N, C-alpha and C positions, 0 to 999 in steps of 0.2 A: 835739558832734563829728559830722561827717557820716559816713555809711557809704560804703564804696567804690562801692556801687551808686548812691548819690546823686551822688557825685562823677562817676562815669561819665556819668550822665545829664546833668549840668550841662555836662560837656565836649562832649557831642554837640550841645548847643544853642548853643555858642559861635559867634559870627561867625567867618568864615574867618581874618581877621587875628589875632584873639585866639587862635584855635586854633593857629596857627603860632607865635605868641609863646609860648604854653604849651609847645608841642612843643620849641622851642629851649631854653627854660628847663629842662625836664625832662632833655633830652639833655645839657646842660652839668652839671646836678646829678648825673646818673648817672656822667658821666666823672670829675667831681671825687671822688665817692665811690669809684669804682674805683681812681683814683690813690691815694687815702688808704689804702685797703685793701692795695693792692700795696706801698706804702711801709711800712706796719705789718708785713706779712708778711716783707719783706726785712730790716727792722730786727730783727725777732724771731728771724731765722735760719730761719724756716719753709720758705724756698725753697732753702736752702743744699745740702741733700742732692740735691734734684732737679737743681739746676744742676751739681753736681759729677758726678752720673751722666750727664747729658747731655754734658758736656765729655769724660768718659772714653769714652763711645761714639763721639763725633766723632773723638777722637784715635786711636782704634783702627780707624777706617775704616768704622764701622757706620752712617754717615749718608749721605744723598744730598741734592742741592740741592733747595730748595723754592722755587717749585713745580718739580716734576720737569721736566727738559728734555723738551720734546715733539719728536718726530722725525716 
C-alpha cells in the first residue's frame, strides 16, 4: 500500500489530462460519500432535533433571508 506522500508525489507527476480526470473522479467520490452520510444521518434521526429547532426559530420570526438583502 502506498503512503499518502507517495500518492501525492504521483499526482504531481500526472499529465494534465490525467490530473483533471483524477480531480473529477475524486470530486464525484466526495459528493457520493457526502450524500451517503447525509442519507444515513437523516434515516437515523440524527438531524431531526436540528431541523425542528430551525423550524421553530423560523416560525417565531428569528430568521432572516439568506443571503441577507443588500441595500
